[in-house]
Each structure stands twice: as C-alpha cells, then as structure tokens.
KOLTIRO-535162 format. One record per residue (C-alpha): residue in three letters; residue number from 1; x, y, z. Coordinates in steps of 0.25 Angstrom, whole numbers, plus 5000, padded with zeros to 4 digits. Last residue first. Layout:
<nodes>
[node 'ALA'; NUM; [X; Y; Z]],
...
</nodes>
This chain:
<nodes>
[node 'UNK'; 468; [4752; 5007; 5058]],
[node 'UNK'; 467; [4745; 5019; 5062]],
[node 'UNK'; 466; [4751; 5029; 5070]],
[node 'UNK'; 465; [4743; 5040; 5076]],
[node 'UNK'; 464; [4744; 5037; 5091]],
[node 'UNK'; 463; [4752; 5026; 5091]],
[node 'UNK'; 462; [4766; 5033; 5091]],
[node 'UNK'; 461; [4764; 5042; 5102]],
[node 'UNK'; 460; [4753; 5035; 5110]],
[node 'UNK'; 459; [4763; 5024; 5111]],
[node 'UNK'; 458; [4775; 5031; 5117]],
[node 'UNK'; 457; [4764; 5036; 5128]],
[node 'UNK'; 456; [4758; 5023; 5130]],
[node 'UNK'; 455; [4771; 5017; 5131]],
[node 'UNK'; 454; [4770; 5013; 5147]],
[node 'UNK'; 453; [4782; 5003; 5149]],
[node 'UNK'; 452; [4779; 4991; 5158]],
[node 'UNK'; 451; [4769; 4985; 5152]],
[node 'UNK'; 450; [4778; 4981; 5141]],
[node 'UNK'; 449; [4786; 4973; 5148]],
[node 'UNK'; 448; [4800; 4973; 5155]],
[node 'UNK'; 447; [4801; 4959; 5163]],
[node 'UNK'; 446; [4809; 4953; 5151]],
[node 'UNK'; 445; [4820; 4963; 5154]],
[node 'UNK'; 444; [4822; 4958; 5169]],
[node 'UNK'; 443; [4817; 4962; 5181]],
[node 'UNK'; 442; [4807; 4971; 5176]],
[node 'UNK'; 441; [4800; 4980; 5189]],
[node 'UNK'; 440; [4800; 4994; 5183]],
[node 'UNK'; 439; [4810; 4999; 5192]],
[node 'UNK'; 438; [4819; 4986; 5192]],
[node 'UNK'; 437; [4818; 4988; 5176]],
[node 'UNK'; 436; [4821; 5001; 5178]],
[node 'UNK'; 435; [4834; 4998; 5186]],
[node 'UNK'; 434; [4839; 4988; 5177]],
[node 'UNK'; 433; [4838; 4995; 5164]],
[node 'UNK'; 432; [4844; 5009; 5170]],
[node 'UNK'; 431; [4855; 4999; 5175]],
[node 'UNK'; 430; [4859; 4993; 5161]],
[node 'UNK'; 429; [4857; 5007; 5155]],
[node 'UNK'; 428; [4869; 5011; 5164]],
[node 'UNK'; 427; [4875; 4999; 5164]],
[node 'UNK'; 426; [4876; 5000; 5146]],
[node 'UNK'; 425; [4881; 5015; 5149]],
[node 'UNK'; 424; [4893; 5011; 5157]],
[node 'UNK'; 423; [4897; 5000; 5148]],
[node 'UNK'; 422; [4897; 5010; 5137]],
[node 'UNK'; 421; [4905; 5021; 5145]],
[node 'UNK'; 420; [4915; 5009; 5149]],
[node 'UNK'; 419; [4917; 5005; 5136]],
[node 'UNK'; 418; [4920; 5020; 5131]],
[node 'UNK'; 417; [4920; 5032; 5143]],
[node 'UNK'; 416; [4932; 5040; 5137]],
[node 'UNK'; 415; [4925; 5048; 5126]],
[node 'UNK'; 414; [4911; 5042; 5124]],
[node 'UNK'; 413; [4907; 5028; 5127]],
[node 'UNK'; 412; [4893; 5030; 5132]],
[node 'UNK'; 411; [4889; 5039; 5121]],
[node 'UNK'; 410; [4890; 5029; 5111]],
[node 'UNK'; 409; [4882; 5017; 5120]],
[node 'UNK'; 408; [4873; 5028; 5122]],
[node 'UNK'; 407; [4870; 5033; 5107]],
[node 'UNK'; 406; [4866; 5018; 5105]],
[node 'UNK'; 405; [4857; 5008; 5115]],
[node 'UNK'; 404; [4849; 4998; 5108]],
[node 'UNK'; 403; [4838; 4992; 5118]],
[node 'UNK'; 402; [4833; 4977; 5119]],
[node 'UNK'; 401; [4823; 4967; 5118]],
[node 'UNK'; 400; [4811; 4976; 5115]],
[node 'UNK'; 399; [4797; 4973; 5120]],
[node 'UNK'; 398; [4791; 4987; 5126]],
[node 'UNK'; 397; [4798; 4983; 5139]],
[node 'UNK'; 396; [4810; 4983; 5133]],
[node 'UNK'; 395; [4809; 4996; 5127]],
[node 'UNK'; 394; [4805; 5002; 5138]],
[node 'UNK'; 393; [4816; 4996; 5148]],
[node 'UNK'; 392; [4826; 5001; 5139]],
[node 'UNK'; 391; [4821; 5015; 5138]],
[node 'UNK'; 390; [4822; 5014; 5154]],
[node 'UNK'; 389; [4836; 5010; 5154]],
[node 'UNK'; 388; [4839; 5024; 5147]],
[node 'UNK'; 387; [4843; 5029; 5136]],
[node 'UNK'; 386; [4839; 5024; 5125]],
[node 'UNK'; 385; [4838; 5033; 5114]],
[node 'UNK'; 384; [4832; 5023; 5102]],
[node 'UNK'; 383; [4835; 5008; 5103]],
[node 'UNK'; 382; [4825; 4996; 5102]],
[node 'UNK'; 381; [4828; 4981; 5100]],
[node 'UNK'; 380; [4817; 4970; 5097]],
[node 'UNK'; 379; [4819; 4956; 5096]],
[node 'UNK'; 378; [4811; 4947; 5087]],
[node 'UNK'; 377; [4809; 4931; 5087]],
[node 'UNK'; 376; [4804; 4932; 5102]],
[node 'UNK'; 375; [4792; 4936; 5097]],
[node 'UNK'; 374; [4785; 4946; 5106]],
[node 'UNK'; 373; [4790; 4959; 5103]],
[node 'UNK'; 372; [4786; 4957; 5088]],
[node 'UNK'; 371; [4772; 4952; 5092]],
[node 'UNK'; 370; [4770; 4967; 5097]],
[node 'UNK'; 369; [4768; 4972; 5083]],
[node 'UNK'; 368; [4760; 4984; 5083]],
[node 'UNK'; 367; [4761; 4989; 5098]],
[node 'UNK'; 366; [4773; 4983; 5101]],
[node 'UNK'; 365; [4779; 4987; 5089]],
[node 'UNK'; 364; [4774; 5000; 5089]],
[node 'UNK'; 363; [4779; 5002; 5101]],
[node 'UNK'; 362; [4793; 4996; 5098]],
[node 'UNK'; 361; [4793; 5008; 5086]],
[node 'UNK'; 360; [4790; 5019; 5096]],
[node 'UNK'; 359; [4803; 5013; 5104]],
[node 'UNK'; 358; [4812; 5016; 5092]],
[node 'UNK'; 357; [4807; 5030; 5091]],
[node 'UNK'; 356; [4800; 5035; 5081]],
[node 'UNK'; 355; [4806; 5039; 5066]],
[node 'UNK'; 354; [4806; 5055; 5067]],
[node 'UNK'; 353; [4819; 5055; 5062]],
[node 'UNK'; 352; [4826; 5044; 5052]],
[node 'UNK'; 351; [4838; 5040; 5056]],
[node 'UNK'; 350; [4845; 5044; 5068]],
[node 'UNK'; 349; [4834; 5043; 5077]],
[node 'UNK'; 348; [4843; 5034; 5085]],
[node 'UNK'; 347; [4843; 5024; 5073]],
[node 'UNK'; 346; [4827; 5023; 5074]],
[node 'UNK'; 345; [4828; 5010; 5083]],
[node 'UNK'; 344; [4819; 4998; 5083]],
[node 'UNK'; 343; [4829; 4985; 5082]],
[node 'UNK'; 342; [4821; 4973; 5076]],
[node 'UNK'; 341; [4827; 4959; 5080]],
[node 'UNK'; 340; [4828; 4945; 5076]],
[node 'UNK'; 339; [4823; 4948; 5062]],
[node 'UNK'; 338; [4814; 4938; 5053]],
[node 'UNK'; 337; [4809; 4948; 5042]],
[node 'UNK'; 336; [4795; 4947; 5047]],
[node 'UNK'; 335; [4800; 4954; 5061]],
[node 'UNK'; 334; [4808; 4965; 5052]],
[node 'UNK'; 333; [4795; 4966; 5046]],
[node 'UNK'; 332; [4785; 4969; 5059]],
[node 'UNK'; 331; [4798; 4979; 5064]],
[node 'UNK'; 330; [4796; 4985; 5051]],
[node 'UNK'; 329; [4780; 4989; 5054]],
[node 'UNK'; 328; [4782; 4992; 5069]],
[node 'UNK'; 327; [4792; 5003; 5065]],
[node 'UNK'; 326; [4807; 5008; 5067]],
[node 'UNK'; 325; [4816; 4994; 5064]],
[node 'UNK'; 324; [4831; 5001; 5064]],
[node 'UNK'; 323; [4839; 4990; 5067]],
[node 'UNK'; 322; [4832; 4976; 5062]],
[node 'UNK'; 321; [4838; 4963; 5069]],
[node 'UNK'; 320; [4845; 4952; 5064]],
[node 'UNK'; 319; [4850; 4940; 5071]],
[node 'UNK'; 318; [4863; 4936; 5063]],
[node 'UNK'; 317; [4861; 4922; 5054]],
[node 'UNK'; 316; [4867; 4930; 5043]],
[node 'UNK'; 315; [4867; 4931; 5027]],
[node 'UNK'; 314; [4853; 4928; 5024]],
[node 'UNK'; 313; [4847; 4937; 5035]],
[node 'UNK'; 312; [4854; 4949; 5030]],
[node 'UNK'; 311; [4848; 4944; 5015]],
[node 'UNK'; 310; [4835; 4943; 5023]],
[node 'UNK'; 309; [4834; 4956; 5029]],
[node 'UNK'; 308; [4837; 4964; 5015]],
[node 'UNK'; 307; [4823; 4961; 5011]],
[node 'UNK'; 306; [4819; 4972; 5023]],
[node 'UNK'; 305; [4828; 4984; 5014]],
[node 'UNK'; 304; [4840; 4989; 5015]],
[node 'UNK'; 303; [4841; 4998; 5002]],
[node 'UNK'; 302; [4843; 5011; 5010]],
[node 'UNK'; 301; [4856; 5005; 5016]],
[node 'UNK'; 300; [4864; 5013; 5026]],
[node 'UNK'; 299; [4877; 5008; 5029]],
[node 'UNK'; 298; [4888; 5013; 5018]],
[node 'UNK'; 297; [4883; 5027; 5017]],
[node 'UNK'; 296; [4882; 5028; 5031]],
[node 'UNK'; 295; [4897; 5028; 5033]],
[node 'UNK'; 294; [4898; 5044; 5037]],
[node 'UNK'; 293; [4884; 5049; 5036]],
[node 'UNK'; 292; [4883; 5046; 5052]],
[node 'UNK'; 291; [4894; 5057; 5053]],
[node 'UNK'; 290; [4886; 5068; 5049]],
[node 'UNK'; 289; [4885; 5072; 5033]],
[node 'UNK'; 288; [4881; 5086; 5030]],
[node 'UNK'; 287; [4889; 5088; 5017]],
[node 'UNK'; 286; [4902; 5097; 5020]],
[node 'UNK'; 285; [4903; 5111; 5014]],
[node 'UNK'; 284; [4899; 5119; 5028]],
[node 'UNK'; 283; [4909; 5112; 5035]],
[node 'UNK'; 282; [4914; 5099; 5040]],
[node 'UNK'; 281; [4911; 5100; 5054]],
[node 'UNK'; 280; [4899; 5107; 5052]],
[node 'UNK'; 279; [4893; 5098; 5042]],
[node 'UNK'; 278; [4897; 5085; 5052]],
[node 'UNK'; 277; [4889; 5093; 5063]],
[node 'UNK'; 276; [4878; 5096; 5055]],
[node 'UNK'; 275; [4877; 5081; 5050]],
[node 'UNK'; 274; [4878; 5073; 5064]],
[node 'UNK'; 273; [4868; 5084; 5069]],
[node 'UNK'; 272; [4859; 5081; 5057]],
[node 'UNK'; 271; [4856; 5066; 5057]],
[node 'UNK'; 270; [4849; 5064; 5043]],
[node 'UNK'; 269; [4846; 5049; 5043]],
[node 'UNK'; 268; [4856; 5038; 5037]],
[node 'UNK'; 267; [4848; 5030; 5026]],
[node 'UNK'; 266; [4843; 5017; 5026]],
[node 'UNK'; 265; [4843; 5018; 5043]],
[node 'UNK'; 264; [4833; 5010; 5049]],
[node 'UNK'; 263; [4838; 4995; 5045]],
[node 'UNK'; 262; [4849; 4994; 5054]],
[node 'UNK'; 261; [4852; 4979; 5054]],
[node 'UNK'; 260; [4857; 4974; 5068]],
[node 'UNK'; 259; [4864; 4961; 5065]],
[node 'UNK'; 258; [4865; 4951; 5075]],
[node 'UNK'; 257; [4875; 4943; 5085]],
[node 'UNK'; 256; [4888; 4949; 5080]],
[node 'UNK'; 255; [4900; 4940; 5080]],
[node 'UNK'; 254; [4910; 4948; 5072]],
[node 'UNK'; 253; [4909; 4937; 5062]],
[node 'UNK'; 252; [4894; 4940; 5062]],
[node 'UNK'; 251; [4896; 4955; 5062]],
[node 'UNK'; 250; [4906; 4953; 5050]],
[node 'UNK'; 249; [4897; 4943; 5041]],
[node 'UNK'; 248; [4886; 4954; 5042]],
[node 'UNK'; 247; [4896; 4965; 5039]],
[node 'UNK'; 246; [4900; 4957; 5026]],
[node 'UNK'; 245; [4885; 4954; 5024]],
[node 'UNK'; 244; [4882; 4968; 5022]],
[node 'UNK'; 243; [4895; 4971; 5014]],
[node 'UNK'; 242; [4891; 4961; 5005]],
[node 'UNK'; 241; [4876; 4968; 5004]],
[node 'UNK'; 240; [4880; 4980; 5000]],
[node 'UNK'; 239; [4869; 4989; 5004]],
[node 'UNK'; 238; [4875; 4987; 5018]],
[node 'UNK'; 237; [4866; 4982; 5029]],
[node 'UNK'; 236; [4869; 4992; 5041]],
[node 'UNK'; 235; [4870; 4981; 5051]],
[node 'UNK'; 234; [4872; 4983; 5066]],
[node 'UNK'; 233; [4880; 4971; 5072]],
[node 'UNK'; 232; [4878; 4964; 5084]],
[node 'UNK'; 231; [4887; 4961; 5097]],
[node 'UNK'; 230; [4884; 4952; 5109]],
[node 'UNK'; 229; [4896; 4947; 5115]],
[node 'UNK'; 228; [4896; 4933; 5116]],
[node 'UNK'; 227; [4911; 4934; 5110]],
[node 'UNK'; 226; [4914; 4942; 5124]],
[node 'UNK'; 225; [4918; 4956; 5127]],
[node 'UNK'; 224; [4916; 4961; 5113]],
[node 'UNK'; 223; [4927; 4971; 5108]],
[node 'UNK'; 222; [4930; 4961; 5096]],
[node 'UNK'; 221; [4915; 4961; 5090]],
[node 'UNK'; 220; [4919; 4978; 5090]],
[node 'UNK'; 219; [4932; 4976; 5084]],
[node 'UNK'; 218; [4925; 4966; 5072]],
[node 'UNK'; 217; [4914; 4976; 5070]],
[node 'UNK'; 216; [4925; 4988; 5066]],
[node 'UNK'; 215; [4925; 5001; 5076]],
[node 'UNK'; 214; [4918; 5012; 5074]],
[node 'UNK'; 213; [4905; 5005; 5069]],
[node 'UNK'; 212; [4899; 5003; 5055]],
[node 'UNK'; 211; [4887; 4993; 5057]],
[node 'UNK'; 210; [4885; 4997; 5073]],
[node 'UNK'; 209; [4888; 4986; 5083]],
[node 'UNK'; 208; [4876; 4981; 5092]],
[node 'UNK'; 207; [4879; 4977; 5104]],
[node 'UNK'; 206; [4873; 4969; 5116]],
[node 'UNK'; 205; [4876; 4971; 5130]],
[node 'UNK'; 204; [4882; 4962; 5141]],
[node 'UNK'; 203; [4890; 4972; 5147]],
[node 'UNK'; 202; [4905; 4970; 5145]],
[node 'UNK'; 201; [4900; 4966; 5132]],
[node 'UNK'; 200; [4894; 4979; 5128]],
[node 'UNK'; 199; [4905; 4986; 5134]],
[node 'UNK'; 198; [4916; 4980; 5123]],
[node 'UNK'; 197; [4907; 4981; 5112]],
[node 'UNK'; 196; [4903; 4997; 5115]],
[node 'UNK'; 195; [4917; 4999; 5118]],
[node 'UNK'; 194; [4922; 4993; 5105]],
[node 'UNK'; 193; [4911; 5001; 5097]],
[node 'UNK'; 192; [4918; 5015; 5098]],
[node 'UNK'; 191; [4933; 5011; 5105]],
[node 'UNK'; 190; [4936; 5028; 5099]],
[node 'UNK'; 189; [4925; 5032; 5108]],
[node 'UNK'; 188; [4911; 5040; 5106]],
[node 'UNK'; 187; [4914; 5044; 5091]],
[node 'UNK'; 186; [4920; 5029; 5089]],
[node 'UNK'; 185; [4906; 5025; 5090]],
[node 'UNK'; 184; [4904; 5030; 5076]],
[node 'UNK'; 183; [4889; 5022; 5074]],
[node 'UNK'; 182; [4880; 5016; 5084]],
[node 'UNK'; 181; [4875; 5001; 5085]],
[node 'UNK'; 180; [4866; 5001; 5098]],
[node 'UNK'; 179; [4871; 4994; 5110]],
[node 'UNK'; 178; [4861; 4984; 5117]],
[node 'UNK'; 177; [4850; 4984; 5125]],
[node 'UNK'; 176; [4843; 4975; 5137]],
[node 'UNK'; 175; [4855; 4971; 5144]],
[node 'UNK'; 174; [4864; 4962; 5147]],
[node 'UNK'; 173; [4863; 4955; 5133]],
[node 'UNK'; 172; [4859; 4940; 5131]],
[node 'UNK'; 171; [4860; 4937; 5116]],
[node 'UNK'; 170; [4848; 4930; 5109]],
[node 'UNK'; 169; [4845; 4944; 5100]],
[node 'UNK'; 168; [4846; 4951; 5112]],
[node 'UNK'; 167; [4843; 4944; 5126]],
[node 'UNK'; 166; [4843; 4950; 5138]],
[node 'UNK'; 165; [4848; 4955; 5151]],
[node 'UNK'; 164; [4843; 4966; 5161]],
[node 'UNK'; 163; [4842; 4959; 5173]],
[node 'UNK'; 162; [4835; 4965; 5185]],
[node 'UNK'; 161; [4836; 4956; 5199]],
[node 'UNK'; 160; [4828; 4962; 5212]],
[node 'UNK'; 159; [4818; 4967; 5202]],
[node 'UNK'; 158; [4805; 4959; 5209]],
[node 'UNK'; 157; [4792; 4966; 5205]],
[node 'UNK'; 156; [4785; 4976; 5214]],
[node 'UNK'; 155; [4783; 4986; 5205]],
[node 'UNK'; 154; [4782; 4987; 5188]],
[node 'UNK'; 153; [4786; 5000; 5181]],
[node 'UNK'; 152; [4777; 5006; 5169]],
[node 'UNK'; 151; [4788; 5012; 5160]],
[node 'UNK'; 150; [4785; 5024; 5153]],
[node 'UNK'; 149; [4786; 5027; 5137]],
[node 'UNK'; 148; [4786; 5040; 5133]],
[node 'UNK'; 147; [4800; 5044; 5138]],
[node 'UNK'; 146; [4805; 5032; 5128]],
[node 'UNK'; 145; [4799; 5041; 5116]],
[node 'UNK'; 144; [4808; 5052; 5120]],
[node 'UNK'; 143; [4821; 5045; 5116]],
[node 'UNK'; 142; [4818; 5039; 5104]],
[node 'UNK'; 141; [4811; 5052; 5100]],
[node 'UNK'; 140; [4824; 5060; 5103]],
[node 'UNK'; 139; [4830; 5052; 5093]],
[node 'UNK'; 138; [4819; 5051; 5084]],
[node 'UNK'; 137; [4818; 5067; 5084]],
[node 'UNK'; 136; [4833; 5070; 5081]],
[node 'UNK'; 135; [4829; 5081; 5072]],
[node 'UNK'; 134; [4834; 5076; 5059]],
[node 'UNK'; 133; [4841; 5061; 5062]],
[node 'UNK'; 132; [4849; 5060; 5074]],
[node 'UNK'; 131; [4861; 5065; 5081]],
[node 'UNK'; 130; [4867; 5059; 5095]],
[node 'UNK'; 129; [4879; 5050; 5091]],
[node 'UNK'; 128; [4882; 5058; 5077]],
[node 'UNK'; 127; [4882; 5072; 5083]],
[node 'UNK'; 126; [4889; 5068; 5096]],
[node 'UNK'; 125; [4903; 5059; 5087]],
[node 'UNK'; 124; [4903; 5072; 5080]],
[node 'UNK'; 123; [4903; 5082; 5089]],
[node 'UNK'; 122; [4913; 5073; 5096]],
[node 'UNK'; 121; [4909; 5066; 5109]],
[node 'UNK'; 120; [4911; 5073; 5122]],
[node 'UNK'; 119; [4900; 5082; 5126]],
[node 'UNK'; 118; [4888; 5073; 5119]],
[node 'UNK'; 117; [4894; 5060; 5125]],
[node 'UNK'; 116; [4895; 5066; 5138]],
[node 'UNK'; 115; [4880; 5068; 5137]],
[node 'UNK'; 114; [4876; 5056; 5130]],
[node 'UNK'; 113; [4884; 5047; 5141]],
[node 'UNK'; 112; [4875; 5054; 5152]],
[node 'UNK'; 111; [4861; 5050; 5143]],
[node 'UNK'; 110; [4865; 5036; 5146]],
[node 'UNK'; 109; [4864; 5038; 5162]],
[node 'UNK'; 108; [4872; 5039; 5172]],
[node 'UNK'; 107; [4887; 5043; 5168]],
[node 'UNK'; 106; [4895; 5049; 5179]],
[node 'UNK'; 105; [4901; 5036; 5181]],
[node 'UNK'; 104; [4906; 5035; 5168]],
[node 'UNK'; 103; [4916; 5046; 5172]],
[node 'UNK'; 102; [4913; 5059; 5164]],
[node 'UNK'; 101; [4921; 5062; 5153]],
[node 'UNK'; 100; [4934; 5071; 5152]],
[node 'UNK'; 99; [4936; 5077; 5139]],
[node 'UNK'; 98; [4949; 5078; 5133]],
[node 'UNK'; 97; [4949; 5095; 5131]],
[node 'UNK'; 96; [4963; 5097; 5122]],
[node 'UNK'; 95; [4959; 5086; 5113]],
[node 'UNK'; 94; [4946; 5089; 5111]],
[node 'UNK'; 93; [4948; 5103; 5108]],
[node 'UNK'; 92; [4958; 5100; 5098]],
[node 'UNK'; 91; [4948; 5090; 5090]],
[node 'UNK'; 90; [4938; 5101; 5090]],
[node 'UNK'; 89; [4947; 5110; 5083]],
[node 'UNK'; 88; [4951; 5100; 5074]],
[node 'UNK'; 87; [4965; 5093; 5077]],
[node 'UNK'; 86; [4974; 5093; 5065]],
[node 'UNK'; 85; [4976; 5081; 5059]],
[node 'UNK'; 84; [4991; 5074; 5063]],
[node 'UNK'; 83; [5000; 5074; 5051]],
[node 'UNK'; 82; [5002; 5060; 5045]],
[node 'UNK'; 81; [5017; 5052; 5047]],
[node 'UNK'; 80; [5009; 5045; 5059]],
[node 'UNK'; 79; [4997; 5039; 5048]],
[node 'UNK'; 78; [5008; 5033; 5038]],
[node 'UNK'; 77; [5000; 5030; 5027]],
[node 'UNK'; 76; [4996; 5020; 5017]],
[node 'UNK'; 75; [4989; 5020; 5005]],
[node 'UNK'; 74; [4979; 5023; 4994]],
[node 'UNK'; 73; [4965; 5016; 5000]],
[node 'UNK'; 72; [4955; 5022; 4991]],
[node 'UNK'; 71; [4956; 5011; 4981]],
[node 'UNK'; 70; [4953; 5000; 4990]],
[node 'UNK'; 69; [4938; 5007; 4991]],
[node 'UNK'; 68; [4933; 5015; 5003]],
[node 'UNK'; 67; [4922; 5012; 5013]],
[node 'UNK'; 66; [4925; 4998; 5020]],
[node 'UNK'; 65; [4940; 5001; 5021]],
[node 'UNK'; 64; [4936; 5014; 5028]],
[node 'UNK'; 63; [4926; 5008; 5035]],
[node 'UNK'; 62; [4933; 4999; 5044]],
[node 'UNK'; 61; [4939; 5007; 5053]],
[node 'UNK'; 60; [4925; 5011; 5058]],
[node 'UNK'; 59; [4923; 5025; 5057]],
[node 'UNK'; 58; [4921; 5037; 5066]],
[node 'UNK'; 57; [4933; 5042; 5072]],
[node 'UNK'; 56; [4942; 5033; 5065]],
[node 'UNK'; 55; [4940; 5041; 5052]],
[node 'UNK'; 54; [4944; 5053; 5059]],
[node 'UNK'; 53; [4956; 5048; 5065]],
[node 'UNK'; 52; [4961; 5041; 5052]],
[node 'UNK'; 51; [4960; 5051; 5044]],
[node 'UNK'; 50; [4975; 5053; 5043]],
[node 'UNK'; 49; [4978; 5066; 5031]],
[node 'UNK'; 48; [4975; 5070; 5016]],
[node 'UNK'; 47; [4959; 5071; 5020]],
[node 'UNK'; 46; [4955; 5072; 5033]],
[node 'UNK'; 45; [4946; 5083; 5032]],
[node 'UNK'; 44; [4942; 5077; 5017]],
[node 'UNK'; 43; [4936; 5065; 5023]],
[node 'UNK'; 42; [4926; 5071; 5032]],
[node 'UNK'; 41; [4924; 5082; 5021]],
[node 'UNK'; 40; [4919; 5071; 5011]],
[node 'UNK'; 39; [4905; 5069; 5018]],
[node 'UNK'; 38; [4902; 5059; 5029]],
[node 'UNK'; 37; [4896; 5050; 5020]],
[node 'UNK'; 36; [4909; 5049; 5012]],
[node 'UNK'; 35; [4905; 5047; 4999]],
[node 'UNK'; 34; [4910; 5061; 4994]],
[node 'UNK'; 33; [4925; 5059; 4999]],
[node 'UNK'; 32; [4925; 5043; 4995]],
[node 'UNK'; 31; [4931; 5046; 4980]],
[node 'UNK'; 30; [4942; 5055; 4989]],
[node 'UNK'; 29; [4946; 5045; 4999]],
[node 'UNK'; 28; [4959; 5040; 4996]],
[node 'UNK'; 27; [4965; 5033; 5008]],
[node 'UNK'; 26; [4975; 5034; 5015]],
[node 'UNK'; 25; [4980; 5021; 5025]],
[node 'UNK'; 24; [4986; 5024; 5038]],
[node 'UNK'; 23; [4974; 5020; 5047]],
[node 'UNK'; 22; [4965; 5031; 5037]],
[node 'UNK'; 21; [4973; 5041; 5029]],
[node 'UNK'; 20; [4965; 5050; 5020]],
[node 'UNK'; 19; [4966; 5056; 5005]],
[node 'UNK'; 18; [4956; 5063; 4998]],
[node 'UNK'; 17; [4960; 5068; 4984]],
[node 'UNK'; 16; [4949; 5077; 4977]],
[node 'UNK'; 15; [4942; 5082; 4989]],
[node 'UNK'; 14; [4956; 5086; 4996]],
[node 'UNK'; 13; [4965; 5080; 5005]],
[node 'UNK'; 12; [4976; 5072; 4997]],
[node 'UNK'; 11; [4989; 5079; 4998]],
[node 'UNK'; 10; [4989; 5074; 5013]],
[node 'UNK'; 9; [4990; 5058; 5009]],
[node 'UNK'; 8; [5005; 5062; 5000]],
[node 'UNK'; 7; [5009; 5070; 5013]],
[node 'UNK'; 6; [5006; 5061; 5023]],
[node 'UNK'; 5; [5013; 5048; 5015]],
[node 'UNK'; 4; [5006; 5037; 5007]],
[node 'UNK'; 3; [5012; 5024; 5006]],
[node 'UNK'; 2; [5007; 5013; 4996]],
[node 'UNK'; 1; [5000; 4999; 5000]],
</nodes>
C-alpha cells in the first residue's frame, strides 16, 4: 500500500479534491461529499488532515469500510507525523474546565441523570439525544399520558417478599425492563455500548443492541458478563438483502437471542433541534442536516413490507419482534404473521410527530384485541419516556411483558459515570418498582393485574371520538 506524506495529504482539502486520514489510512472522499448524510461541510472541516478523532466521536469503526468503495483507500500515513488539529473555542474551554460530576450517591432518580447530561454533554450530543420530531408533541405525550393512568392499590396483602423476576422471549430477567437500542452512544462515554453490556450482565438485565452501534457488534458481545447474558439485535432491514442477511448472520454468530425489526421509520423524522444546531455549527451555507441523518441513508428502507417478514423468517430461527407497532390494527396483523413479539413504540417521538403514545396503543389492544394480551404465543413490549417505577408497573398491569428504557441509559453513563452509572440507574428503577409493588399489594409481576390501574381518563382521550 502506498505511503502518503502529511504534505501530500494537506494539498487535498477542497471540494474538488478532498482527502482525509482515519486510523492511519488515507481516503479520497471527494465522490462521497454530496452523498454524506451529514452534509459535505462535515467532511471538508477535516479535509487534508487527520479525521480520526472526529470520526471516532460518532461512528462505528467498521462504517468507513462498509460505506466507501475500495478505490477510495489511497494509502497509509504516519498519524504521529501530522500536526495536531487546532482546537475550537468550545474544545479549548472544555479542556481548561474539566467538569466535576456529582457523586452517584447524589443521583436519586432518573431525571437527575438527565439534568447532569444536559449540563455536561456536548451541544451536539445533547441535541441528538434529547430531540424529537418537529414540535415534539409525541415526546411530551409519552410522559404526560402516564400521569392520566392512576394506580388502584390493594391492601392487607402479604408483601414481605417481593420479586421483580420475569421471562422475556424465554430468557430469565431480573427486572421487567430492558435497555433500548440507542444510537451514537459515544457522545455519552468513550466506551459507549461496552458500558451498557457490562452493566446489564452484572445486573441481570436484557439489552437490545442498535443496528449501527458506536462499537462493533462483536465487541459488545465480548463485553457480556457471561455467555448466557441476554442480548438482542435491533435490525433495520437493508434494501440490499445480501447485506441484511449478512447482519443477521453476524447476530447469530455473536450469540444474539432475538431480532427486533424496526418498522416505524421507513423515512427519517424531522428533528429540528438537531438540524438547527448542525446548521449553526457549519455556517449559513450548510444544509440543515443534523446528526440523525448521518448513516440514516444506509439504514432506512421505505420499501419494507409485511411480505418481507416471510423472507426474514426463512433465513433465521431467532425470535422476531416488530419494533414500532403503533396501532391495534397492525398489532393484529403482526400476530397473524407469527412474530414472537410486538414492541409498541413511537421511536421516542423522533419519527412522526403527534403520533399517539405507546401506552395508548396498549390500551387500544386491551379494548379491541384482548386476545393478543392473553395468548402465550405473543409478548408485548412498550417504551415511551419510562422514567419511574410506577410507569413500568402500569404497563405490566395492562398487559405488557416488559418495558424499554432508552435515553436514561445514555444519560446515566455521561462523562465519568460509565458502567457504574448504568448500574446505578438500573437499581434506582428496580428499587422504585419493588417499593411500589409493595404499596399496591403485588408481591410478584404476575400479581400486577388490570384492576390495579384506573385508565378511564386516558381511555376517554383516545376512545371518545375514535371509531376503529
């Protein structure tokens, strides 16, 4: 392979000839400038120099080889010979002002982690994690509608011994919640998903790994505490079936115990906070393309159809769960297609705005298709701004098998917290679940029943004028 000097690399930093170095290799990204989901400006900022740090702050190490053609690789360079890129004013300020994070003992609920993350994450990281689509109505509703559901505690029941153990897709779990797939985890901590995997294993919690994690799928699998630890893979079904099958084969080889097929994002939602920040950082001539668009062009498949489930089923024996079911009608169709689970989710409010909250979809199913809740052939999962143990309890009592926790897991490892922060988050939620199970008279998950939830106000909101 050709050796390239720093002087030669520095001569190619224009739109007409854009080279950059990543991990000691030099790439010609000129043909890719207009295809880059984040806009050409992001690449041109690093042109003619070492882009390793900028690349690693966001991307999976394997993405560059999967995205660029073989012809794009020009040669190798000694990174140590390159001058260090000048720090921006924000980077200089951060280097001089190293934050002192509050001790974990001061973090007493999930929202405390979010406050810390808002203060210490980079502006790009906070915008990406916290943003939702357009007016963010769906994100707000996800939280608001839990408040409409009221618990109905039962008294004089023996709650000396309380257990939160449950079974998810045939695998034991110490708690009735799991870690959702979340993107760009390196914004929160350099070890990204390795923290999540290690913490989940030590606490007996299940984890769904995103399709394009910050670390490789194999690295995350190796971070398991034991071979029996339950990990699943979120799958955006690639338009190229050979690539989709390759990903599924990797999942099988890595020991994943199921596939969560994402079906709620055939196209990308308009996340304006993310877009606005990226536009400001790149200048007035930059396209309004936020971090969410980086890599999305290779993930999203607007042509995915119900019929494609048969093909997926034909190439793997792993359990299939549809992630992103948002109506009772589609819940019924999913059951008819023989999937092992449905995951009620509106993508954290990040796809279509004003789409109904997942907890309302669960109420739709209870009202119009209760047989889906009673059947042992189908498990139902729910997410959507889970912040309290009472949120979890309400979902379980109404028929969910388990719930997903997403953004809080990212917030909990922000900065110096890492794995210990994630474990602390898990134990906060577990403690709230156990305490509230005792207060409402339910010593086990099986004792949580619909009669323990007054859903009248929420049902009036969705069923008052809706005819299905």
